[in-house]
C-alpha positions as CSV (number, residue, x, y, z in Angstrom):
1,M,21.5,-17.2,13.7
2,R,22.5,-19.7,16.6
3,K,24.6,-18.7,19.8
4,L,27.4,-20.6,20.6
5,D,28.6,-21.6,24.3
6,T,32.2,-20.2,25.1
7,N,32.9,-23.4,26.6
8,F,36.1,-25.4,25.6
9,T,35.5,-28.8,24.0
10,K,38.4,-31.1,24.0
11,N,40.0,-31.4,20.7
12,I,37.7,-29.1,19.0
13,F,36.7,-25.5,19.8
14,L,34.6,-23.5,17.4
15,V,34.7,-20.0,17.7
16,V,32.1,-18.0,15.7
17,V,32.3,-14.6,16.7
18,L,28.7,-13.1,16.8
19,A,27.1,-9.9,17.7
20,F,25.6,-10.0,21.3
21,L,23.9,-6.9,21.1
22,S,21.3,-5.1,23.4
23,N,18.6,-2.8,22.1
24,G,20.9,0.2,22.8
25,F,23.4,-0.5,19.6
26,A,22.3,1.2,16.4
27,Q,19.3,-0.3,15.1
28,T,16.0,1.2,13.6
29,N,13.1,1.2,15.8
30,F,9.7,-0.2,14.4
31,A,7.3,2.5,13.0
32,P,4.1,2.5,11.4
33,N,4.4,2.3,7.6
34,T,0.6,1.8,6.4
35,K,-3.0,1.9,7.7
36,I,-5.4,0.8,5.6
37,Y,-9.7,0.5,6.3
38,I,-11.2,-1.8,3.4
39,K,-13.2,-4.5,2.5
40,G,-10.2,-6.7,1.5
41,N,-7.4,-9.4,2.1
42,S,-3.9,-9.4,1.9
43,A,-1.1,-11.7,0.3
44,L,2.5,-12.3,0.9
45,I,5.0,-14.0,-1.2
46,G,8.7,-14.2,-1.2
47,N,11.8,-16.2,-1.7
48,N,15.5,-16.4,-0.4
49,I,18.4,-15.5,-2.7
50,L,21.1,-17.5,-1.3
51,S,21.3,-21.3,-1.3
52,T,23.9,-24.2,-2.0
53,H,23.0,-24.3,-5.8
54,V,22.1,-21.8,-8.3
55,K,18.9,-23.4,-9.3
56,Y,18.0,-26.6,-7.1
57,P,16.3,-26.4,-4.1
58,F,17.8,-27.0,-0.6
59,N,15.4,-29.3,1.7
60,E,17.8,-30.5,4.2
61,N,18.1,-29.4,8.1
62,A,21.4,-28.2,8.4
63,I,23.5,-25.5,10.3
64,N,24.0,-22.2,8.4
65,D,27.3,-21.5,9.7
66,F,28.8,-24.3,8.2
67,I,27.7,-24.4,4.8
68,E,29.2,-22.4,1.9
69,L,26.3,-20.5,0.0
70,Q,25.9,-18.9,-3.4
71,Y,23.4,-16.7,-5.1
72,I,20.6,-18.2,-6.6
73,D,20.0,-17.2,-10.4
74,V,17.1,-18.8,-12.0
75,D,16.0,-16.2,-14.8
76,D,18.4,-17.2,-17.4
77,D,19.2,-13.7,-17.9
78,S,22.9,-12.7,-18.3
79,N,22.3,-9.2,-16.9
80,T,21.4,-10.4,-13.4
81,F,23.9,-12.4,-10.9
82,S,20.9,-13.3,-8.6
83,S,17.5,-13.9,-9.0
84,S,14.6,-15.9,-7.4
85,Q,10.8,-16.4,-7.9
86,A,7.6,-16.5,-6.4
87,N,3.8,-16.9,-7.6
88,L,1.0,-14.5,-6.3
89,N,-2.3,-16.0,-6.7
90,I,-5.4,-13.9,-5.5
91,I,-8.5,-15.7,-5.9
92,E,-11.1,-13.1,-5.7
93,N,-12.1,-12.1,-9.2
94,D,-13.1,-8.5,-8.4
95,A,-9.8,-7.9,-6.6
96,E,-8.6,-4.4,-6.8
97,I,-4.8,-3.7,-5.6
98,E,-4.8,-1.3,-2.7
99,Y,-1.2,-1.4,-1.7
100,A,1.9,-3.4,-2.7
101,A,5.5,-3.3,-0.6
102,L,8.8,-5.2,-1.7
103,Y,11.2,-5.7,1.0
104,W,14.4,-7.0,0.7
105,S,17.2,-8.0,3.3
106,A,20.6,-9.8,3.8
107,I,23.5,-10.1,5.7
108,Y,26.1,-8.3,3.7
109,K,29.8,-7.8,5.5
110,Y,31.6,-8.7,2.3
111,D,31.1,-9.9,-1.1
112,K,32.7,-13.1,-0.6
113,G,33.7,-15.0,2.6
114,W,35.6,-18.0,3.5
115,K,36.5,-20.0,6.6
116,D,40.0,-21.1,7.9
117,V,40.5,-23.7,10.7
118,V,43.3,-22.6,13.0
119,N,44.9,-24.7,15.5
120,F,45.9,-23.6,19.0
121,K,46.8,-25.0,22.4
122,R,45.7,-24.4,25.7
123,K,46.9,-25.7,28.9
124,G,48.7,-28.4,26.8
125,K,45.6,-29.5,25.1
126,L,45.1,-29.2,21.2
127,Y,42.2,-27.2,19.9
128,K,40.8,-25.9,16.6
129,K,38.7,-23.1,15.9
130,Y,37.1,-21.4,12.7
131,V,38.2,-18.0,11.6
132,Y,36.0,-16.4,9.4
133,E,37.6,-13.7,6.8
134,G,36.7,-12.0,3.7
135,S,37.3,-8.6,1.7
136,E,36.1,-5.9,4.2
137,N,35.0,-3.8,0.9
138,R,31.3,-4.5,-0.4
139,S,29.0,-2.2,-2.4
140,M,27.0,0.6,-0.6
141,N,24.5,0.2,-3.4
142,V,22.1,-2.1,-1.8
143,N,18.8,-0.3,-2.4
144,N,18.9,-0.9,-6.4
145,I,17.5,-4.0,-7.5
146,L,15.3,-5.4,-10.5
147,F,11.7,-6.3,-10.1
148,K,9.7,-8.3,-12.7
149,T,6.0,-8.8,-12.7
150,P,4.0,-11.4,-14.4
151,N,4.6,-11.5,-18.4
152,G,6.5,-8.1,-18.0
153,A,10.1,-6.9,-18.2
154,Y,12.4,-6.1,-15.0
155,H,11.6,-2.5,-13.5
156,P,14.5,-1.2,-11.9
157,I,13.9,-0.4,-8.3
158,D,15.6,2.4,-6.2
159,G,14.3,1.4,-2.9
160,K,14.8,3.2,0.5
161,I,17.4,2.0,3.2
162,I,15.7,1.0,6.2
163,F,18.8,0.1,7.9
164,D,22.6,-0.6,6.6
165,D,25.2,-1.5,9.3
166,F,28.1,-1.7,7.0
167,N,29.5,1.7,8.3
168,N,28.6,1.1,12.1
169,E,31.5,-0.3,14.0
170,E,29.9,-1.4,17.4
171,S,26.3,-2.9,16.2
172,F,26.8,-6.0,14.2
173,P,30.6,-5.9,13.4
174,D,30.3,-9.8,12.0
175,T,27.4,-9.7,9.6
176,K,26.6,-6.3,8.7
177,P,23.0,-6.7,7.6
178,Y,20.6,-4.3,5.9
179,V,17.2,-3.9,4.7
180,C,15.5,-2.2,1.9
181,Y,11.9,-1.0,1.1
182,A,10.1,0.3,-2.2
183,D,6.2,0.9,-2.7
184,V,5.5,-1.2,-5.8
185,T,1.8,-0.2,-5.8
186,S,1.7,1.7,-9.0
187,I,3.6,-1.2,-10.8
188,L,1.0,-3.7,-9.9
189,K,-1.9,-1.4,-10.4
190,N,-0.7,-0.6,-14.1
191,N,0.1,-4.2,-14.9
192,T,-2.6,-6.0,-16.7
193,Q,-1.7,-9.1,-15.1
194,V,-1.5,-9.4,-11.3
195,N,-1.5,-13.3,-10.6
196,G,1.3,-15.1,-11.9
197,T,5.4,-15.3,-11.4
198,Y,7.3,-12.5,-10.0
199,T,11.2,-12.2,-9.9
200,V,13.3,-10.3,-8.0
201,A,17.0,-9.7,-9.0
202,N,20.3,-8.3,-7.9
203,I,19.9,-8.3,-4.5
204,K,23.2,-8.2,-2.9
205,A,24.5,-10.5,0.2
206,T,27.5,-12.4,1.1
207,E,28.5,-15.5,-0.6
208,G,30.6,-18.2,0.8
209,F,30.9,-18.0,4.5
210,V,30.2,-15.7,7.3
211,A,30.2,-15.9,10.9
212,G,26.7,-16.8,11.9
213,G,25.7,-17.9,8.5
214,A,25.0,-16.3,5.0
215,A,21.3,-15.3,4.5
216,G,19.1,-13.1,2.3
217,G,16.1,-12.8,0.5
218,W,12.6,-10.8,-0.5
219,L,8.9,-10.6,0.4
220,L,6.1,-8.7,-1.5
221,Y,2.9,-7.6,0.5
222,V,0.1,-7.1,-1.1
223,V,-3.5,-5.5,0.3
224,Y,-6.3,-5.6,-2.1
225,K,-9.9,-4.8,-2.1
226,T,-12.8,-7.2,-2.6
227,D,-16.5,-6.8,-2.1
228,A,-16.5,-10.7,-0.9
229,S,-14.7,-9.7,2.4
230,T,-15.6,-8.2,5.5
231,P,-14.2,-4.9,6.7
232,K,-10.8,-4.9,7.7
233,Y,-8.0,-3.2,9.3
234,F,-4.3,-3.6,7.8
235,T,-1.2,-1.6,9.0
236,S,2.4,-2.5,8.4
237,Y,5.5,-1.6,10.3
238,N,9.1,-2.0,9.3
239,G,12.5,-1.1,10.9
240,F,15.3,-3.1,12.1
241,V,15.9,-4.9,15.3
242,D,17.9,-7.3,17.1
243,V,15.8,-10.0,18.7
244,F,18.1,-11.5,21.4
245,K,17.6,-12.0,25.4
246,K,15.6,-8.6,25.5
247,P,11.9,-8.7,24.4
248,V,10.8,-6.7,21.5
249,D,7.0,-5.4,21.5
250,I,4.7,-3.9,19.0
251,R,1.5,-2.5,19.7
252,F,-1.3,-1.9,17.2
253,Y,-3.9,0.4,17.4
254,D,-6.6,2.6,15.4
255,F,-9.0,0.1,14.9
256,K,-12.3,-1.5,16.7
257,S,-13.0,-5.0,16.3
258,P,-16.6,-6.1,15.8
259,E,-19.5,-6.2,18.6
260,E,-20.3,-9.7,17.8
261,G,-19.4,-12.7,16.1
262,N,-15.9,-14.8,15.3
263,I,-12.9,-12.5,14.7
264,E,-10.2,-13.4,12.4
265,T,-7.2,-11.7,12.8
266,S,-3.5,-12.5,10.9
267,L,0.0,-11.5,11.3
268,L,2.5,-11.2,8.5
269,I,6.2,-11.2,9.5
270,G,9.7,-10.9,7.6
271,A,12.7,-11.6,9.7
272,L,16.6,-12.7,8.9
273,E,18.8,-15.2,10.4
274,G,16.5,-17.8,12.2
275,D,18.1,-21.2,12.3
276,Q,16.2,-24.4,11.7
277,K,18.2,-26.6,14.0
278,F,18.3,-24.0,17.0
279,K,15.3,-23.6,19.5
280,S,14.8,-20.6,21.8
281,D,13.0,-18.0,19.5
282,H,9.5,-17.3,19.9
283,C,6.3,-15.2,19.1
284,S,3.8,-14.1,21.4
285,F,0.4,-12.5,21.6
286,Y,-0.5,-10.4,24.3
287,N,-4.0,-11.6,25.9
288,Y,-5.8,-8.5,27.6
289,Q,-8.2,-10.7,29.3
290,N,-5.7,-12.2,31.6
291,N,-2.7,-9.8,31.3
292,T,-0.4,-12.8,29.9
293,Y,1.4,-13.3,26.6
294,I,0.2,-16.5,24.9
295,P,3.0,-18.3,22.3
296,L,2.1,-18.6,18.9
297,F,2.7,-21.6,17.1
298,N,1.5,-24.2,14.4
299,S,2.6,-27.4,12.8
300,L,5.4,-25.7,10.9
301,R,6.6,-23.1,13.6
302,P,6.7,-24.8,16.9
303,K,6.4,-22.6,20.1
304,F,10.0,-22.3,20.8
305,N,11.4,-22.4,17.3
306,F,9.2,-19.9,15.4
307,F,11.8,-18.5,13.1
308,N,13.2,-21.6,11.5
309,S,14.0,-20.8,7.8
310,T,10.7,-21.3,6.6
311,I,8.5,-19.5,4.1
312,S,4.7,-20.5,5.1
313,L,1.1,-19.5,4.7
314,D,-0.4,-20.6,8.0
315,D,0.6,-24.0,8.4
316,T,1.7,-24.8,4.9
317,I,5.1,-24.3,3.3
318,F,4.6,-21.8,0.6
319,K,5.9,-24.2,-2.5
320,E,4.8,-21.7,-5.4
321,R,8.5,-20.7,-5.7
322,N,11.7,-21.0,-7.9
323,P,13.3,-22.6,-6.0
324,N,11.0,-24.0,-3.5
325,S,13.6,-24.9,-0.8
326,T,12.0,-25.9,2.5
327,N,15.3,-24.6,4.1
328,T,15.6,-21.0,3.1
329,F,18.9,-20.6,5.1
330,G,18.2,-17.7,7.7
331,F,15.4,-16.0,5.6
332,D,11.5,-16.1,7.3
333,A,8.5,-14.9,5.6
334,L,4.9,-15.8,6.7
335,K,1.4,-14.9,7.2
336,F,0.0,-16.6,10.4
337,K,-3.4,-16.8,11.2
338,L,-4.1,-16.3,15.0
339,P,-5.7,-19.1,16.7
340,N,-8.6,-16.8,17.9
341,E,-11.1,-19.5,19.1
342,N,-13.9,-17.9,21.2
343,N,-12.3,-14.7,20.2
344,S,-9.7,-15.7,23.1
345,L,-7.1,-13.3,21.8
346,I,-9.1,-10.6,19.8
347,S,-12.5,-10.1,21.5
348,H,-15.1,-7.9,20.8
349,N,-14.8,-4.0,20.8
350,V,-11.3,-4.1,21.4
351,S,-8.9,-1.1,19.9
352,E,-5.4,-2.4,20.7
353,A,-3.4,-5.5,20.2
354,T,0.5,-6.3,21.1
355,I,2.8,-8.8,19.6
356,R,6.2,-9.8,21.6
357,F,9.3,-11.4,19.9
358,N,12.0,-13.0,22.0
359,S,15.0,-15.4,21.9
360,K,17.8,-16.9,24.2
361,A,20.0,-18.5,22.1
362,D,18.7,-18.1,18.2
363,Q,19.4,-14.3,17.5
364,F,17.2,-13.1,14.6
365,Y,16.7,-9.8,13.0
366,L,13.1,-8.4,12.4
367,F,12.4,-5.9,9.6
368,F,8.6,-6.4,8.9
369,V,5.7,-6.9,10.6
370,A,2.0,-6.3,9.4
371,F,-1.3,-6.9,11.4
372,E,-4.9,-7.3,10.0
373,T,-8.1,-7.9,11.6
374,E,-11.8,-7.8,11.0
375,I,-13.1,-4.6,12.2
376,S,-16.6,-3.2,13.0
377,P,-18.0,-1.6,9.8
378,I,-19.1,1.4,11.9
379,Y,-15.4,2.0,12.7
380,M,-14.8,1.7,9.0
381,D,-17.5,4.1,8.3
382,V,-16.0,6.6,10.7
383,T,-12.7,6.4,9.3
384,E,-14.0,6.9,5.9
385,N,-15.9,9.9,6.9
386,K,-13.2,11.2,9.4
387,N,-13.8,14.9,7.8
388,S,-16.9,14.9,9.5
389,I,-15.9,14.1,12.9
390,L,-13.3,15.3,15.4
391,I,-11.2,13.2,17.7
392,L,-8.8,15.3,20.3
393,N,-5.9,13.6,22.0
394,N,-4.4,16.9,23.0
395,S,-6.2,19.1,26.1
396,N,-3.4,21.6,26.2
397,N,-5.0,25.1,26.5
398,E,-2.5,26.6,23.8
399,M,-4.3,24.3,21.5
400,V,-7.6,26.0,22.0
401,D,-8.3,28.1,19.1
402,E,-6.6,25.4,16.7
403,D,-9.1,22.8,17.9
404,L,-12.2,24.9,17.9
405,E,-11.1,25.9,14.1
406,K,-11.0,22.2,13.4
407,I,-14.5,21.7,15.0
408,K,-16.1,24.6,13.1
409,N,-14.6,23.5,9.9
410,L,-16.0,19.7,10.0
411,Q,-17.9,18.8,7.3
412,S,-21.7,18.6,8.3
413,I,-23.5,15.4,7.8
414,S,-27.4,15.5,7.1
415,I,-29.7,13.8,9.2
416,P,-33.3,15.3,8.8
417,S,-34.8,13.7,12.1
418,V,-31.9,15.3,14.1
419,E,-31.8,18.7,15.5
420,K,-28.6,20.8,14.2
421,G,-25.8,21.2,16.4
422,Y,-22.5,19.8,17.6
423,Y,-22.6,16.3,19.2
424,L,-20.4,14.5,21.6
425,V,-20.6,11.0,20.6
426,T,-19.4,8.4,22.9
427,N,-20.0,5.0,20.5
428,I,-22.2,4.0,17.8
429,F,-23.7,0.6,17.4
430,S,-25.4,-1.6,14.8
431,K,-27.4,-3.7,17.3
432,E,-30.0,-2.1,19.5
433,Q,-29.3,-4.5,22.5
434,N,-25.6,-3.6,22.3
435,A,-26.8,0.4,22.4
436,N,-28.8,-0.3,25.4
437,N,-26.2,-2.1,27.2
438,W,-23.9,1.0,26.7
439,T,-26.6,3.5,27.6
440,A,-27.1,1.5,30.9
441,F,-23.5,1.6,31.7
442,L,-23.2,4.9,31.2
443,K,-26.6,5.7,33.5
444,N,-25.0,3.6,36.0
445,K,-21.7,5.7,35.9
446,G,-24.1,8.9,36.4
447,Y,-24.3,10.1,33.0
448,T,-27.5,11.1,31.1
449,P,-26.8,9.5,27.6
450,E,-29.1,10.3,24.4
451,S,-29.4,8.8,21.4
452,F,-30.6,9.0,17.6
453,V,-30.7,6.5,14.7
454,N,-29.2,7.4,11.4
455,P,-31.7,6.2,8.7
456,E,-29.1,5.9,6.1
457,N,-27.6,2.8,8.1
458,T,-29.8,2.4,10.8
459,W,-26.8,2.7,13.5
460,T,-27.6,4.0,16.7
461,Y,-25.3,7.0,18.0
462,I,-25.2,7.5,21.9
463,Y,-24.1,11.2,22.9
464,L,-23.7,12.9,26.0
465,K,-24.1,16.5,24.9
466,T,-25.4,18.8,21.8
467,D,-25.2,22.2,21.7
468,P,-25.1,24.8,18.5
469,D,-21.8,26.5,20.2
470,P,-18.7,24.6,19.4
471,Y,-16.8,25.9,22.3
472,I,-19.2,24.4,25.0
473,I,-18.7,21.0,23.0
474,Y,-14.8,21.4,23.2
475,E,-14.8,22.1,26.8
476,K,-16.9,19.1,27.5
477,Q,-14.8,16.9,25.2
478,K,-11.6,17.9,27.1
479,E,-13.2,17.3,30.5
480,L,-14.3,13.7,29.4
481,L,-11.3,12.8,27.4
482,K,-9.3,12.5,30.7
483,L,-11.5,9.6,31.6
484,N,-10.8,6.0,30.9
485,D,-14.3,5.4,29.5
486,F,-14.1,8.1,26.8
487,K,-10.7,7.7,25.2
488,D,-12.3,7.6,21.9
489,I,-15.2,10.4,22.4
490,W,-15.6,12.4,19.1
491,V,-17.6,15.6,17.9
492,L,-20.1,15.0,15.3
493,K,-21.2,18.2,13.3
494,I,-25.0,17.6,12.3
495,N,-27.6,19.6,9.8
496,I,-25.1,23.0,10.1
């Protein structure tokens, strides 16, 4: 969505009343929706649901505000009023669906909008302005749509409304956007064919004209297991935030990158109202090594026009759609591989990442962000065996009894060569040299670390204390948690 200057231009004055909003208005803040640790990959497909023609693609560079849009409807089904399609193609033969989420979002102030030209005089000069109008009534039933899998029939979907602005008077008065979400994991898992054409129908949006331009679309986010992959961390966030003039930051955590090697990381994003012609929106990744935000870009998504009405996979237009428009009229969906050469953005042994969105003129609405990165196989092992460890983040004395019970109730792991007890573990390493480096670091800090090797995986566990009494270990853990070097220290119960 573009932002127009308020200066008058001789003879013609275009007035498009837009919602110039701060983050204080009604929105839905972004929050984690999923966290997955598996050997696997992800896929993202989607399509817009408004265009200039019911079936034909639109490939011109144009301003959303001045084009009359109508529903796309490609399914040749008289029971649907809107439908568009996209193909899923998972290449791994052993792929097993772990998670699938469907999102849809649109500008929906009224069912049908139009614009009028009004002439007026100012200081003796003639000007024109566009006035956008339409019926103020529209359906509140935005969360019920239809979803068709390859070679299947339509599934009725009753989604969750993440945000709907229709009844808010002050937040987005000229656009009234909404976003909905549905977990469709079971539908994909139960379908005999995963690859193929997916159709989403009966998504509601404003047809015709609306201030800022009509827009709408859907995306399908899929996470799947495959033994051919490295261990990875997948997390997705959803919400609805207006990105304009104030930065929006999203922080990812609960992972640990590998100790060595190149680290592959990707972002997957869904947004509404990014114009192709207007340039000022950007997406940046925080570099913890030099405390700066690094702008992200590729050949399709320029540094200062990152959201530009495009559906893309890395630096390629996603063409396996019907219609496969290059201009998706304000709907953006993408999977973007981070340029992490020499691990410049995600380095070894890091446990958090931050992405920033901002715009100065081309306002857009953010509704979906997913983050995936390769992680240490040790960290994945720890998360898979979380019933055998305890990480405490609360040192409140009122929690002592509860925390002690958690420690006592840990599942014990068996390591025959290790003395039984509760162990205060600071780190685990698959490489002996890395274990030696960490041990030397702790000794330089004045600690007396010890270690053992788990013969099941040959990993080295570095610990600071062991005792058969869980209370002693608990007290020491509380003490160390206050120090920056031991934010992830945990208790491991062995041979008890």
